[in-house]
TORDREN-763158 format. One record per residue (C-alpha): residue in one letter; residue number from 1; x, y, z. Coordinates in steps of 0.001 Angstrom, whole numbers, always signed. Layout:
BEGIN
["a", NUM, [X, Y, Z]]
...
// end
This chain:
BEGIN
["m", 1, [+0, +0, +0]]
["k", 2, [+1370, +3385, -979]]
["a", 3, [+924, +6473, +1180]]
["s", 4, [+1440, +10169, +524]]
["i", 5, [+1958, +12725, +3278]]
["v", 6, [+893, +16357, +2946]]
["g", 7, [+2611, +18554, +5519]]
["a", 8, [+5599, +16227, +5632]]
["t", 9, [+7949, +18671, +7372]]
["g", 10, [+5864, +19377, +10483]]
["y", 11, [+6181, +17313, +13646]]
["g", 12, [+3166, +15188, +12742]]
["g", 13, [+4384, +14619, +9182]]
["l", 14, [+7882, +13700, +10312]]
["e", 15, [+6457, +11213, +12792]]
["l", 16, [+4356, +9667, +10029]]
["i", 17, [+7525, +9224, +7957]]
["r", 18, [+9265, +7496, +10871]]
["i", 19, [+6366, +5071, +11357]]
["i", 20, [+5735, +4291, +7693]]
["k", 21, [+9443, +3668, +7026]]
["n", 22, [+9191, +822, +9548]]
["h", 23, [+5751, -417, +8449]]
["p", 24, [+5504, -3895, +6883]]
["s", 25, [+2632, -3014, +4523]]
["l", 26, [+2851, +739, +3872]]
["e", 27, [+5452, +2591, +1836]]
["i", 28, [+5882, +6276, +1105]]
["a", 29, [+4718, +7241, -2378]]
["s", 30, [+5346, +10989, -2108]]
["l", 31, [+5943, +13786, +385]]
["h", 32, [+4341, +17195, -3]]
["t", 33, [+4864, +20628, +1511]]
["s", 34, [+3858, +24226, +893]]
["s", 35, [+7122, +25720, +2131]]
["q", 36, [+10077, +23587, +975]]
["v", 37, [+9083, +22338, -2499]]
["g", 38, [+12045, +20863, -4382]]
["s", 39, [+14273, +20382, -1360]]
["v", 40, [+15475, +16992, -155]]
["l", 41, [+13861, +15713, +3034]]
["g", 42, [+17124, +15114, +4901]]
["e", 43, [+18598, +18539, +4112]]
["e", 44, [+16413, +20393, +6596]]
["n", 45, [+15712, +17444, +8903]]
["h", 46, [+19099, +16108, +9883]]
["h", 47, [+17786, +13083, +11735]]
["l", 48, [+16722, +11928, +8234]]
["l", 49, [+20037, +12523, +6456]]
["h", 50, [+19901, +8994, +5039]]
["l", 51, [+16609, +9730, +3256]]
["h", 52, [+16742, +11435, -117]]
["e", 53, [+13076, +11861, -1085]]
["k", 54, [+12264, +15209, -2668]]
["l", 55, [+9481, +17342, -1284]]
["e", 56, [+6787, +17992, -3870]]
["q", 57, [+4088, +20595, -4347]]
["i", 58, [+581, +19855, -3091]]
["d", 59, [-1329, +18611, -6123]]
["p", 60, [-4346, +16327, -5476]]
["e", 61, [-4276, +14809, -8975]]
["l", 62, [-571, +14004, -8667]]
["i", 63, [-1114, +12480, -5220]]
["a", 64, [-4038, +10332, -6428]]
["k", 65, [-1887, +8877, -9232]]
["k", 66, [+798, +7762, -6802]]
["a", 67, [-945, +6765, -3571]]
["d", 68, [-3675, +4533, -2159]]
["i", 69, [-4035, +6708, +944]]
["v", 70, [-3021, +10246, +1905]]
["f", 71, [-2299, +11647, +5355]]
["l", 72, [-3012, +15353, +5763]]
["a", 73, [-704, +16616, +8522]]
["t", 74, [-1608, +20237, +7869]]
["p", 75, [-2613, +23154, +10076]]
["s", 76, [-6329, +23730, +10630]]
["g", 77, [-7963, +25634, +7806]]
["v", 78, [-5869, +23951, +5095]]
["s", 79, [-7069, +20379, +4713]]
["n", 80, [-10758, +21289, +4347]]
["k", 81, [-9784, +22912, +1040]]
["l", 82, [-7870, +19823, -152]]
["v", 83, [-10229, +17064, +930]]
["p", 84, [-13041, +17634, -1617]]
["a", 85, [-10643, +17177, -4561]]
["l", 86, [-9047, +14095, -2986]]
["v", 87, [-12429, +12555, -2268]]
["e", 88, [-13523, +13163, -5859]]
["l", 89, [-10383, +11391, -7066]]
["g", 90, [-11272, +8315, -5016]]
["i", 91, [-8261, +8307, -2690]]
["k", 92, [-8594, +7401, +993]]
["v", 93, [-7843, +10320, +3324]]
["i", 94, [-6842, +10623, +6972]]
["d", 95, [-6911, +14225, +8179]]
["l", 96, [-4794, +14947, +11256]]
["s", 97, [-6018, +18558, +11563]]
["g", 98, [-9210, +19641, +13304]]
["d", 99, [-11039, +20532, +10090]]
["l", 100, [-13338, +17494, +9921]]
["r", 101, [-13794, +16581, +13577]]
["l", 102, [-16753, +18788, +14423]]
["k", 103, [-20017, +17854, +12719]]
["d", 104, [-21526, +21279, +13411]]
["p", 105, [-19868, +23793, +11022]]
["q", 106, [-20875, +26717, +13238]]
["l", 107, [-18983, +25193, +16154]]
["y", 108, [-15903, +24791, +13965]]
["e", 109, [-16066, +28425, +12884]]
["k", 110, [-16511, +29586, +16480]]
["w", 111, [-13654, +27566, +17988]]
["y", 112, [-11171, +27377, +15081]]
["h", 113, [-11872, +30764, +13450]]
["h", 114, [-11761, +29315, +9922]]
["q", 115, [-14352, +28642, +7273]]
["p", 116, [-15803, +25131, +7848]]
["a", 117, [-15631, +22251, +5406]]
["e", 118, [-18551, +21539, +3094]]
["a", 119, [-21491, +19760, +4725]]
["r", 120, [-21185, +16776, +2369]]
["i", 121, [-17560, +16308, +3440]]
["l", 122, [-18403, +16541, +7137]]
["d", 123, [-21190, +13996, +6651]]
["k", 124, [-18795, +11616, +4905]]
["s", 125, [-16015, +11802, +7486]]
["v", 126, [-15724, +9287, +10336]]
["y", 127, [-14287, +10270, +13712]]
["g", 128, [-11216, +8077, +14050]]
["l", 129, [-11111, +7210, +17733]]
["s", 130, [-9667, +3820, +16884]]
["e", 131, [-10721, +1770, +19898]]
["w", 132, [-14329, +2983, +19815]]
["n", 133, [-15203, +3537, +16150]]
["r", 134, [-13428, +562, +14575]]
["e", 135, [-16401, -721, +12562]]
["q", 136, [-17086, +2694, +11029]]
["i", 137, [-13394, +3252, +10317]]
["a", 138, [-13139, -90, +8500]]
["k", 139, [-15845, +1011, +6048]]
["a", 140, [-14695, +4634, +5679]]
["s", 141, [-12728, +6439, +3010]]
["l", 142, [-12360, +9690, +4973]]
["i", 143, [-11168, +9837, +8593]]
["a", 144, [-11048, +12792, +10965]]
["n", 145, [-8143, +11825, +13210]]
["p", 146, [-8867, +12880, +16822]]
["g", 147, [-6924, +15614, +18559]]
["c", 148, [-4234, +14773, +21072]]
["y", 149, [-6014, +16041, +24181]]
["p", 150, [-9352, +14450, +23157]]
["t", 151, [-7668, +11090, +22567]]
["a", 152, [-6234, +10941, +26078]]
["t", 153, [-9441, +12326, +27591]]
["l", 154, [-11973, +10212, +25711]]
["l", 155, [-10090, +6928, +26147]]
["g", 156, [-9968, +7676, +29867]]
["l", 157, [-13658, +8565, +30175]]
["a", 158, [-15266, +6175, +27681]]
["p", 159, [-15931, +3173, +29962]]
["l", 160, [-17723, +5345, +32523]]
["f", 161, [-20110, +6862, +30016]]
["t", 162, [-20645, +4006, +27583]]
["e", 163, [-21605, +1803, +30550]]
["g", 164, [-23693, +4464, +32316]]
["w", 165, [-21560, +4764, +35445]]
["g", 166, [-20664, +8443, +35211]]
["l", 167, [-22808, +11520, +35768]]
["g", 168, [-22511, +13871, +32803]]
["q", 169, [-22689, +16991, +34961]]
["d", 170, [-19550, +18694, +36279]]
["v", 171, [-16966, +16623, +34372]]
["i", 172, [-13543, +18158, +34968]]
["v", 173, [-10462, +17561, +32802]]
["d", 174, [-7093, +18955, +33889]]
["a", 175, [-4632, +18352, +31035]]
["k", 176, [-924, +18956, +30466]]
["s", 177, [+1098, +18707, +27266]]
["g", 178, [+4699, +18760, +26165]]
["i", 179, [+5774, +21658, +23971]]
["s", 180, [+5749, +19713, +20687]]
["g", 181, [+1951, +19899, +20886]]
["a", 182, [+2251, +23553, +19919]]
["g", 183, [+3721, +22574, +16537]]
["k", 184, [+7011, +23254, +14792]]
["t", 185, [+6583, +26971, +14069]]
["p", 186, [+8327, +28937, +16836]]
["s", 187, [+6570, +31553, +18928]]
["q", 188, [+7192, +33496, +22099]]
["a", 189, [+5224, +30898, +24073]]
["t", 190, [+7490, +28090, +22849]]
["h", 191, [+10787, +29997, +23127]]
["f", 192, [+13254, +28112, +25358]]
["s", 193, [+13600, +30955, +27848]]
["e", 194, [+9798, +31183, +28132]]
["i", 195, [+9035, +27493, +28659]]
["n", 196, [+12161, +26187, +30400]]
["e", 197, [+11674, +25767, +34168]]
["n", 198, [+8148, +27080, +33704]]
["f", 199, [+4622, +25686, +33896]]
["k", 200, [+1939, +27604, +32013]]
["i", 201, [-1812, +27494, +31782]]
["y", 202, [-3190, +28545, +28398]]
["k", 203, [-6404, +28933, +26368]]
["v", 204, [-8469, +28947, +29553]]
["h", 205, [-12075, +28010, +28620]]
["k", 206, [-11131, +28652, +24983]]
["h", 207, [-9316, +25535, +23806]]
["q", 208, [-10545, +24268, +20429]]
["h", 209, [-10618, +20675, +21670]]
["i", 210, [-13484, +21395, +24098]]
["p", 211, [-16303, +20927, +21544]]
["e", 212, [-14616, +17801, +20167]]
["i", 213, [-14600, +16202, +23619]]
["e", 214, [-18187, +17278, +24306]]
["q", 215, [-19368, +16037, +20908]]
["q", 216, [-18161, +12468, +21536]]
["l", 217, [-19139, +12373, +25206]]
["g", 218, [-22592, +13595, +24168]]
["i", 219, [-22958, +10515, +21945]]
["w", 220, [-22219, +8310, +24943]]
["s", 221, [-24099, +10248, +27636]]
["q", 222, [-27648, +11609, +27548]]
["d", 223, [-27158, +13893, +30554]]
["l", 224, [-23870, +15523, +29551]]
["g", 225, [-23357, +19099, +30660]]
["p", 226, [-20531, +21454, +29666]]
["v", 227, [-17111, +19956, +30339]]
["s", 228, [-14569, +21963, +32338]]
["f", 229, [-11373, +21507, +30331]]
["t", 230, [-8094, +23218, +31211]]
["t", 231, [-4732, +22917, +29450]]
["h", 232, [-1152, +23558, +30514]]
["l", 233, [+2266, +23548, +28859]]
["v", 234, [+4938, +21496, +30578]]
["p", 235, [+8685, +21995, +29882]]
["m", 236, [+9154, +18632, +28164]]
["t", 237, [+9179, +17680, +24489]]
["r", 238, [+6511, +14961, +24276]]
["g", 239, [+3630, +13647, +26295]]
["i", 240, [+130, +14405, +27530]]
["m", 241, [-1421, +13665, +30885]]
["a", 242, [-5157, +14209, +31257]]
["t", 243, [-6415, +13972, +34827]]
["m", 244, [-10202, +13668, +34977]]
["y", 245, [-12702, +13931, +37822]]
["v", 246, [-16178, +12430, +37440]]
["k", 247, [-19001, +11955, +39948]]
["l", 248, [-20587, +8514, +39740]]
["k", 249, [-24252, +7513, +39751]]
["k", 250, [-23727, +5040, +42572]]
["e", 251, [-21114, +4105, +45132]]
["t", 252, [-18462, +1625, +44027]]
["s", 253, [-14797, +805, +44625]]
["t", 254, [-11507, +1219, +42824]]
["e", 255, [-11382, -2549, +42351]]
["s", 256, [-14768, -2561, +40583]]
["l", 257, [-13719, +319, +38349]]
["l", 258, [-10506, -1465, +37419]]
["e", 259, [-12495, -4580, +36517]]
["l", 260, [-14754, -2453, +34291]]
["y", 261, [-11844, -815, +32476]]
["k", 262, [-9903, -4046, +32057]]
["s", 263, [-12907, -5875, +30631]]
["i", 264, [-13688, -3105, +28138]]
["y", 265, [-10117, -2641, +26929]]
["e", 266, [-9173, -6326, +27145]]
["n", 267, [-8906, -6729, +23365]]
["h", 268, [-7424, -3308, +22643]]
["y", 269, [-3668, -3698, +22439]]
["f", 270, [-2784, -16, +22752]]
["v", 271, [-4730, +717, +25954]]
["r", 272, [-3033, -489, +29134]]
["i", 273, [-4792, -303, +32502]]
["q", 274, [-2553, +240, +35505]]
["p", 275, [-2685, -2096, +38532]]
["l", 276, [-4370, -1066, +41767]]
["d", 277, [-2805, +2028, +43399]]
["t", 278, [-527, +2578, +40410]]
["f", 279, [-720, +5626, +38166]]
["p", 280, [+869, +6327, +34787]]
["s", 281, [+3558, +8824, +33838]]
["t", 282, [+4185, +10300, +30411]]
["k", 283, [+7646, +8721, +30275]]
["q", 284, [+6208, +5213, +30128]]
["v", 285, [+4492, +5843, +26759]]
["f", 286, [+7229, +8016, +25199]]
["g", 287, [+7617, +7284, +21480]]
["s", 288, [+4827, +4673, +21498]]
["n", 289, [+1181, +4339, +20488]]
["f", 290, [+85, +3284, +23975]]
["c", 291, [-2469, +5005, +26173]]
["d", 292, [-1943, +4104, +29833]]
["i", 293, [-4744, +4696, +32320]]
["g", 294, [-4805, +4728, +36135]]
["i", 295, [-7962, +4912, +38277]]
["a", 296, [-8835, +5742, +41881]]
["y", 297, [-12237, +5997, +43560]]
["d", 298, [-12850, +8470, +46380]]
["e", 299, [-15576, +7108, +48657]]
["r", 300, [-15827, +10442, +50512]]
["t", 301, [-16988, +12321, +47398]]
["n", 302, [-18275, +9427, +45247]]
["k", 303, [-15953, +10672, +42514]]
["v", 304, [-13411, +8823, +40419]]
["t", 305, [-10058, +10236, +39388]]
["i", 306, [-8710, +8960, +36061]]
["a", 307, [-5179, +9661, +34846]]
["s", 308, [-4597, +9011, +31142]]
["v", 309, [-1243, +9451, +29382]]
["i", 310, [-208, +9349, +25727]]
["d", 311, [+2620, +10526, +23504]]
["n", 312, [+970, +13497, +21775]]
["l", 313, [+2810, +12886, +18479]]
["m", 314, [+2048, +9154, +18445]]
["k", 315, [-1307, +8072, +19909]]
["g", 316, [-2278, +11747, +19825]]
["a", 317, [-1483, +12188, +16125]]
["a", 318, [+635, +10089, +13738]]
["g", 319, [+410, +6786, +15620]]
["q", 320, [-3382, +6814, +15782]]
["a", 321, [-3482, +7957, +12127]]
["v", 322, [-1519, +4866, +11086]]
["q", 323, [-3665, +2703, +13369]]
["n", 324, [-6711, +4067, +11529]]
["a", 325, [-5027, +3469, +8169]]
["n", 326, [-4405, -149, +9152]]
["i", 327, [-8078, -610, +10019]]
["m", 328, [-9238, +1122, +6817]]
["m", 329, [-6951, -897, +4571]]
["g", 330, [-7644, -4271, +6195]]
["i", 331, [-4125, -4527, +7622]]
["e", 332, [-3367, -5889, +11107]]
["e", 333, [-4323, -2990, +13412]]
["t", 334, [-1001, -2965, +15257]]
["a", 335, [+1182, -3132, +12118]]
["g", 336, [+4122, -727, +12242]]
["l", 337, [+3211, +351, +15756]]
["v", 338, [+4371, -2485, +17982]]
["n", 339, [+7404, -911, +19559]]
["i", 340, [+8531, -650, +23164]]
["p", 341, [+8372, +2899, +24559]]
["l", 342, [+11682, +4757, +24813]]
["y", 343, [+13046, +4645, +28344]]
["p", 344, [+14505, +6419, +30181]]
// end
């Protein structure tokens, strides 16, 4: 199977290259960029000095002639202009941006401040939360790859709400991300002297992933209220930790919650549930497609605390995109992604 990557020089695109180069069934057909057309991949990205592919212009017809599937690792507001042409040409598409995630175009315009995709494209796209939408993904030709924060959050909350254990009111998500989540383009916020030895809250009540989280939780829960979602930048390169607080409909125990989570994720290779009284750290999923989840019940408040960690560039972006590609193309779901996390 041949794959093209649009936005090949961003962090997400570079991670896709790393995965696909080690994939048993996918190979790179072409790499595309809007900023470095004609240059050789390894010239600007020295960790890829051994690779000599040339970066090409973004041309849907050219891509469709070369590839079976295309990954769009572009900023928001770009892919929604490319997708219609690619869909018309019959190529499978996985969009890593936020352009196709929200089914309500008005919500997209409000939170992303861009013109939304066409309604027919939004209707055609499938939300690619791999562990929960596998059947839809297998039949799809257009995937909206979930955001990094929503992936960690939704995988952590899903068992509570799909099984009716959690109250949809007053759900709180306290999330932290490494600096690579801000993308490759430098800014004052990502300058070394700004982020080093610092811990910053940002986009308070304004993060564009809020409606994405609420959209999926609303499918699972009839009584969902607004979700309190707060994000922070941590002075590390990779990783997300989402710590969630949910009130339950009835009293339970940590042991019962662990049994619930283990039974639901039993056949999902990339979700690992921590043992009793053990909680995950971002380091233990570094460079991998795993999502590790720890759980604790507070009998005083009848609330559960869930800690969910992922590598934002892997399970939160390129790794989940390849997982979705595997499902779409009828390849073993774990192909190209079975690697031990980097440690230490």
